[in-house]
N, C-alpha and C positions, 0 to 999 in steps of 0.2 A: 522444625519450622523450615519451610521452603525458602531458599535463598537463590534467586535467579543468578546464573553465571553464564551470560552469553559469551561467545568467542570474542577475544580482543581483536577487533578489526581495524584499530587505529592506524596500523602500519600498512594496510592494504590499499593500494591505489587502483582505481578502475582504469583499464586501458582506454585510450582515446577511442571515440566512436561509440561508446556504450550509452551515451545520454539518450539517444532515440529508444534504445531497448529499455532503459530504465523508465522512461516515460510511458512506454507501452505496458510494462509490468505494473506501474503505479495505477494506470487506468484499469487494468484487469483486476488488480486488488480491490479497487472501488466497485467494479462490476460484480465481483464475487460477494463482497460485503452486502451490496444492495440486493442482490439476488436472494441471499440468505434471509435478509431482513424482510423482504417481500413475502417469502414463504412463511415467515413467522407472523405475517399480518401487518407489518409496518407500512406506513404510507407517508407521503409528503405532508409536512406541516410547518408553519412559519417558526415555531419553537419546538424544541425537543420536549416530548411529553411521554414518559415511559408507560404510564397507565393507558393512554390513548394510542400508544404505539405510532407516534408521529415524530418526524425529524426533518429539518431543513436539508439534510444531506441526501435525501432520496431524489436526487436529480442526476443528470448525466455528468460525467467527470468534467467536461468542459465548463459546466455551470457552477462547479464548486468554487468556493473562495480559495485564494492562494494558501491560506492557513490550512484548510482541509486537504488541498492537494499536497502540501508539504508532508503531512502525516503519511499519505500513501507513497510519496517519493522516498521517504526515509525507509519504509518497509522494503521497497524495491531496491534501493541502494544497499541496504544491509543484506538482502538476499543475494545480490550479485557479488558482493564482497565475500560472503560466506562460501559461495561456489568457488571463487578464486582461492580463498584461504585453505580450502580442503583439497586443493591441487588440481582442480578441473580448469579447463580453458573454455572460452566462449568465442565462437566464430560464426559469422553469418555465411550461409551457403549461397 
């Protein structure tokens, strides 16, 4: 039986100044998700309907609810923390 075991990132602190990068990654996570859904035939709908392939999340990142943005931000934050935990550094050129 599969048991997920993600890295323990609870002790990893993101360096100052990565909030802008985190937000850009979160937006790109949403764009990739929406792009894939669109390729699968999903479109905007007021309610999620798997059989009709509609979802209210098929909108630009700016138009998402704070709750939906939080999901993408968690993914972005965990990605950045993983990079740091694996010994890499992040710097803007």
